[in-house]
VEXDREN-2710 file (C-alpha; in Angstrom, 1 decimal):
% VEXDREN-2710
k/r/px/py/pz
1/MET/224.7/33.6/86.0
2/PRO/226.5/30.6/87.4
3/GLU/228.1/30.9/90.8
4/HIS/231.5/30.1/91.6
5/SER/233.1/29.9/95.3
6/GLU/235.2/33.0/96.3
7/ARG/238.2/30.1/97.5
8/PHE/239.2/27.5/95.9
9/SER/239.7/24.5/97.6
10/LYS/242.1/22.0/96.5
11/GLN/239.1/19.8/95.5
12/THR/237.3/22.6/93.7
13/ARG/240.2/23.4/91.6
14/ARG/240.8/19.5/90.5
15/GLY/237.0/19.1/90.4
16/PHE/237.1/21.7/87.7
17/ILE/240.1/20.9/86.1
18/ALA/238.4/17.4/85.5
19/ALA/236.0/18.9/83.3
20/THR/238.4/20.9/80.6
21/GLY/241.0/19.2/78.0
22/GLY/244.2/20.5/76.1
23/ALA/247.7/20.5/74.8
24/SER/250.8/23.1/74.5
25/LEU/252.5/26.6/73.2
26/ALA/252.2/29.9/72.8
27/ALA/252.1/33.4/71.2
28/LEU/250.4/36.9/71.7
29/ALA/247.7/38.6/69.4
30/GLY/247.0/42.3/69.3
31/CYS/243.8/44.6/68.8
32/THR/242.5/48.0/68.3
33/SER/240.3/50.1/70.1
34/GLY/236.5/51.6/71.0
35/PRO/234.0/51.1/73.6
36/GLY/230.5/49.6/72.7
37/GLY/228.1/50.8/69.9
38/ASN/225.5/49.5/67.4
39/SER/225.1/46.5/65.3
40/GLY/224.0/46.0/61.4
41/GLU/220.5/43.8/60.5
42/THR/221.5/42.0/57.6
43/PRO/221.4/38.4/58.1
44/SER/223.7/35.6/56.2
45/ASN/224.5/32.2/57.2
46/GLY/227.9/30.4/57.1
47/ASP/230.6/28.4/58.7
48/ASP/234.0/29.8/59.4
49/GLY/235.4/26.4/59.7
50/ASP/236.2/26.8/63.4
51/GLY/232.9/25.9/64.6
52/SER/231.5/29.0/64.7
53/THR/228.6/30.7/62.6
54/THR/228.1/33.6/61.0
55/GLN/224.7/34.7/61.2
56/LYS/224.1/38.6/61.1
57/THR/226.4/41.4/59.4
58/LEU/227.4/43.1/62.7
59/SER/229.2/46.6/63.6
60/GLY/229.8/48.4/66.1
61/ASP/232.6/48.9/69.2
62/ILE/233.1/46.3/72.1
63/ASN/235.4/47.2/75.3
64/ILE/237.3/44.5/76.9
65/THR/238.9/44.7/80.1
66/GLY/240.5/42.8/83.0
67/SER/242.9/40.0/83.4
68/SER/246.2/40.1/81.9
69/THR/246.5/36.3/82.2
70/VAL/243.5/36.1/79.8
71/TYR/244.6/39.1/77.6
72/PRO/246.1/37.1/75.3
73/LEU/243.4/34.8/74.6
74/ALA/241.0/37.7/74.5
75/ALA/242.9/39.8/71.9
76/ALA/243.5/36.6/69.7
77/VAL/240.0/36.0/69.8
78/ALA/239.2/39.6/69.6
79/GLU/241.5/39.4/66.4
80/LYS/239.8/36.3/64.5
81/PHE/236.5/38.0/65.1
82/MET/237.2/41.4/63.6
83/LYS/238.5/39.6/60.5
84/LYS/235.2/38.0/60.3
85/HIS/233.3/40.9/61.3
86/PRO/235.2/43.8/60.0
87/GLU/232.9/46.5/61.0
88/VAL/232.9/45.4/64.7
89/ASN/235.9/47.4/66.8
90/ILE/237.2/45.5/69.7
91/SER/239.5/47.3/72.6
92/VAL/241.3/44.5/74.7
93/THR/242.8/46.6/77.7
94/PRO/245.0/44.5/80.2
95/THR/243.9/46.4/83.2
96/GLY/244.0/43.4/85.7
97/SER/241.1/41.3/87.0
98/GLY/240.5/43.9/89.8
99/GLY/241.8/47.1/88.4
100/GLY/239.0/45.9/85.5
101/PHE/236.2/45.0/87.7
102/SER/236.6/48.1/89.9
103/ASN/237.5/51.2/87.8
104/TYR/235.4/49.8/84.5
105/PHE/233.2/46.9/84.1
106/CYS/231.2/47.7/87.8
107/THR/231.1/51.6/86.6
108/GLY/229.7/50.7/83.3
109/LYS/232.7/51.7/81.3
110/SER/233.7/48.2/79.6
111/ASP/231.6/45.3/77.8
112/PHE/233.3/42.4/79.4
113/ASN/235.9/42.3/82.2
114/ASN/238.1/39.0/82.1
115/ALA/239.3/37.3/85.3
116/SER/242.4/34.6/86.7
117/ARG/239.8/34.3/89.3
118/PRO/235.8/34.8/90.2
119/ILE/234.2/38.2/90.6
120/THR/234.2/38.8/94.4
121/LYS/231.7/39.6/97.0
122/GLN/232.8/43.4/97.2
123/GLU/232.8/43.6/93.2
124/LYS/229.8/42.3/93.1
125/GLN/228.5/44.9/95.5
126/LEU/230.3/47.6/93.5
127/CYS/228.0/46.4/90.2
128/GLN/224.9/46.3/92.1
129/GLN/225.3/49.9/93.3
130/ASN/226.0/50.9/90.1
131/ASP/222.8/48.8/88.7
132/VAL/225.6/46.5/86.5
133/GLN/224.4/42.9/85.9
134/TRP/226.9/40.2/84.2
135/HIS/227.0/36.6/83.2
136/GLU/229.8/34.5/83.8
137/ILE/232.0/32.5/81.3
138/THR/234.8/29.6/82.1
139/VAL/237.3/30.0/78.8
140/ALA/240.3/28.0/79.7
141/THR/242.6/26.7/82.6
142/ASP/246.0/28.4/83.5
143/ALA/248.9/26.6/85.8
144/LEU/250.2/29.6/87.4
145/THR/253.8/29.1/86.8
146/VAL/256.8/30.1/89.4
147/ILE/259.9/30.8/87.6
148/VAL/263.8/31.5/89.0
149/ASN/266.8/32.8/87.4
150/ASN/268.4/30.1/84.8
151/GLN/271.7/29.9/87.2
152/ASN/269.8/28.8/89.9
153/ASP/271.3/25.6/90.9
154/TRP/270.2/24.9/94.5
155/VAL/266.2/24.5/93.5
156/ASP/264.0/22.5/91.1
157/CYS/261.4/21.5/93.4
158/MET/259.4/23.7/96.2
159/THR/256.8/22.8/98.6
160/LEU/254.1/25.0/98.8
161/ASP/255.2/25.7/102.4
162/GLU/258.4/26.9/101.3
163/LEU/256.8/29.4/98.8
164/ALA/254.3/30.6/101.5
165/GLN/257.9/31.1/103.6
166/ILE/259.2/33.3/100.6
167/TRP/256.3/35.0/99.4
168/SER/254.7/36.0/103.3
169/ALA/254.7/39.2/104.9
170/ASP/257.7/39.0/107.5
171/GLY/258.7/35.5/105.9
172/ALA/261.7/34.6/104.9
173/ASN/264.4/37.7/103.5
174/LYS/267.2/34.8/102.5
175/TRP/266.9/31.7/100.6
176/SER/268.9/30.3/103.6
177/ASP/266.2/31.8/105.7
178/VAL/263.9/28.9/104.0
179/ASN/266.5/26.0/103.7
180/SER/269.9/26.1/105.4
181/GLU/271.4/24.7/102.4
182/TRP/270.6/27.3/100.1
183/PRO/272.2/30.3/99.4
184/ASP/273.1/32.8/102.5
185/LYS/271.5/35.7/99.8
186/GLU/268.7/38.0/100.2
187/ILE/265.6/36.9/97.8
188/LYS/264.5/39.3/95.2
189/ARG/260.8/38.9/94.2
190/PHE/258.6/39.9/91.4
191/GLY/255.4/39.5/91.1
192/ALA/251.6/40.4/90.2
193/ALA/250.3/43.6/91.5
194/ASP/247.6/43.5/94.1
195/THR/244.8/44.6/91.4
196/SER/245.7/41.6/89.8
197/GLY/243.8/38.4/89.7
198/THR/247.1/36.3/89.5
199/PHE/248.0/38.1/93.3
200/ASP/244.6/37.0/94.6
201/TYR/244.9/33.5/93.3
202/PHE/248.5/33.1/94.5
203/LYS/247.5/34.4/97.6
204/GLU/244.7/32.7/98.0
205/ALA/246.0/29.0/97.1
206/VAL/249.7/29.7/98.6
207/LEU/249.4/31.6/101.6
208/GLY/245.9/31.2/102.6
209/GLU/243.5/33.0/105.1
210/GLU/246.1/33.1/107.8
211/MET/248.8/34.5/105.9
212/ASN/249.2/38.3/104.3
213/HIS/251.3/38.8/101.0
214/THR/254.3/40.3/101.4
215/SER/255.0/44.1/100.2
216/GLU/258.6/43.6/100.1
217/TYR/258.5/42.6/96.0
218/GLN/258.5/44.1/92.3
219/ALA/254.7/44.7/91.7
220/THR/253.5/44.6/88.1
221/GLU/250.6/43.9/85.8
222/LYS/253.2/43.5/82.9
223/ASP/254.4/39.6/82.7
224/ASN/257.4/41.1/80.7
225/LEU/258.6/42.8/83.9
226/ILE/258.6/40.1/86.1
227/LEU/260.0/37.8/83.7
228/GLN/263.5/40.4/83.2
229/GLY/263.9/40.8/87.1
230/VAL/264.0/37.4/87.5
231/GLN/266.6/36.9/84.2
232/GLN/268.6/39.7/85.8
233/ASN/269.5/38.1/88.9
234/LYS/270.3/35.0/90.2
235/TYR/268.7/35.0/93.7
236/ALA/265.0/36.3/92.3
237/ILE/261.8/34.5/92.1
238/GLY/258.6/35.4/90.2
239/TYR/255.4/34.3/89.3
240/PHE/252.8/34.6/86.5
241/GLY/250.5/32.7/83.7
242/PHE/251.5/29.5/81.9
243/ALA/251.1/31.0/78.8
244/TYR/253.9/33.7/79.0
245/TYR/256.2/31.1/80.9
246/GLN/255.8/29.1/77.6
247/GLY/256.7/31.9/75.3
248/ASN/259.8/32.3/77.3
249/GLU/261.1/28.9/78.5
250/SER/264.9/29.5/77.7
251/LYS/265.0/32.4/79.6
252/VAL/264.0/31.3/83.0
253/LYS/263.4/28.1/85.1
254/ALA/259.8/26.9/86.1
255/LEU/259.9/25.5/89.5
256/ALA/257.8/21.9/89.6
257/LEU/255.6/21.9/93.3
258/ASN/255.4/19.8/96.0
259/GLU/251.5/19.8/97.7
260/SER/251.3/16.2/98.5
261/GLY/254.2/14.2/98.4
262/SER/255.7/14.5/95.0
263/CYS/257.2/16.9/92.5
264/VAL/254.6/18.2/89.8
265/LYS/256.1/20.6/86.7
266/PRO/253.8/23.4/85.3
267/THR/252.5/21.5/82.4
268/LEU/249.5/21.8/80.4
269/GLN/248.9/17.8/80.4
270/ASN/249.5/18.2/84.9
271/ALA/247.0/21.0/84.8
272/LYS/244.0/19.1/82.9
273/ALA/244.8/16.4/84.7
274/GLY/244.3/18.3/88.2
275/GLU/247.7/17.2/89.5
276/TYR/249.4/20.5/89.4
277/PRO/248.9/22.3/92.4
278/LEU/248.4/26.1/91.0
279/SER/245.9/25.1/88.2
280/ARG/243.1/28.0/87.7
281/PRO/240.0/28.7/85.8
282/LEU/240.2/31.8/83.8
283/PHE/237.1/33.7/83.1
284/THR/235.3/36.6/81.2
285/TYR/232.0/38.3/82.6
286/PRO/229.8/40.3/79.6
287/ALA/227.6/42.6/80.8
288/LYS/223.8/42.1/80.7
289/GLU/223.0/45.7/79.5
290/SER/226.0/45.2/77.1
291/LEU/224.5/42.0/75.9
292/LYS/221.3/43.7/74.3
293/GLU/223.7/44.7/71.4
294/ASP/224.1/42.2/68.6
295/GLN/227.7/42.4/68.0
296/VAL/228.6/42.1/72.0
297/ALA/226.4/38.8/71.8
298/GLU/227.4/37.4/68.7
299/PHE/231.3/38.0/70.4
300/ALA/230.4/36.3/73.8
301/ARG/229.1/33.4/71.7
302/TYR/232.2/33.3/69.6
303/PHE/234.6/33.6/72.7
304/THR/232.8/30.6/74.4
305/LYS/232.8/28.5/71.2
306/GLN/236.7/29.5/70.7
307/SER/237.3/28.0/73.9
308/ALA/237.3/24.6/73.2
309/ASN/239.2/25.5/70.0
310/THR/242.5/23.4/71.0
311/LYS/244.9/24.9/68.2
312/LEU/244.2/28.2/69.6
313/VAL/243.6/27.9/73.3
314/ALA/246.5/25.2/73.4
315/GLU/249.1/25.6/70.8
316/GLU/248.9/29.0/70.0
317/ILE/248.4/30.8/73.6
318/GLY/249.4/27.8/76.2
319/TYR/246.1/27.2/78.5
320/VAL/243.8/24.3/78.6
321/PRO/240.8/24.6/76.6
322/GLN/237.4/23.5/77.4
323/THR/236.2/19.9/76.3
324/GLN/233.5/20.1/73.5
325/GLU/230.8/19.1/76.2
326/ALA/232.1/21.6/78.8
327/MET/231.7/24.5/76.2
328/GLN/228.5/23.4/74.9
329/GLU/227.3/24.0/78.3
330/GLU/228.4/27.3/79.1
331/LEU/227.2/28.1/75.3
332/SER/223.8/26.9/76.3
333/ALA/223.7/28.9/79.5
334/LEU/224.9/32.0/78.0
335/ASN/222.5/31.8/75.0
336/ASP/219.4/30.9/77.4
337/TYR/220.8/34.2/79.4
338/ILE/221.1/36.4/76.4
339/ALA/217.5/35.3/75.1
340/LYS/216.0/36.9/78.4
341/VAL/218.2/39.7/78.0
342/GLN/217.1/40.6/74.6
343/GLU/213.3/40.1/75.3
END
């Protein structure tokens, strides 16, 4: 299986992003429920018009847990797959990356776990303890977005150091603690819960090893609660995935970030170019044992193919899709893994 560093350096992030491609706009799709099952065996051929080829009549259940950031993409892909294969029932549940690994995937209770950062050493150990093996698939790139209230008229761009002051434990309590020209008002913070891959990534990319994330904030797995919190308070700040911001651009203001002397806005174009400081890869992890089921293996292939679907990933969801070349490399690695699993 592919291995990724558990800490992204600036070069690692930009090196990864150079291999992806993209455009814009956002929407969500929902799905039905059910966990693990069987598949039919009647072969059929045909192209579905989006780069995928139907090979079998499939049936059974697929249970997907994990990242709330990856959720809208996984849900949309699941909906498309179920339209092609109406006897397959897919459940997509946004548990958070860490919550999904710890409570479901690494204990054998889900077929896939989505993640907005790579699986950690501790999660690998938990999976190994439960004899759960996995394969890693990169499905898109996100531009993690920092938002403030629309009435915030004192800041449009923030350095990563200023951002760290706001979000570190024992850091700034008031905006004026960060910059004396900013309001002498208490900062209201809204962000991801510590079971979230978004929390892990933000802590790593902004705070690093030297600082801890503050506990003085409203923590949630639900992006809509972060949005509402920032909307309702002039002195609020929050962060979540770009797709959710892009679907709510008029409701809050996204900050540009300054990492190396210039302010860069969170856009798919800047994420694609590797210029936006908080760009990050998004993943899904199918379980080895689950890939023995035909419906799970086919969905894994389908999700991989859809990762290069610009209309879906960029225009409908709001992430940077894989290039065709990167997708084909992922698909080849997945097919090799499935072939060994199904021997």
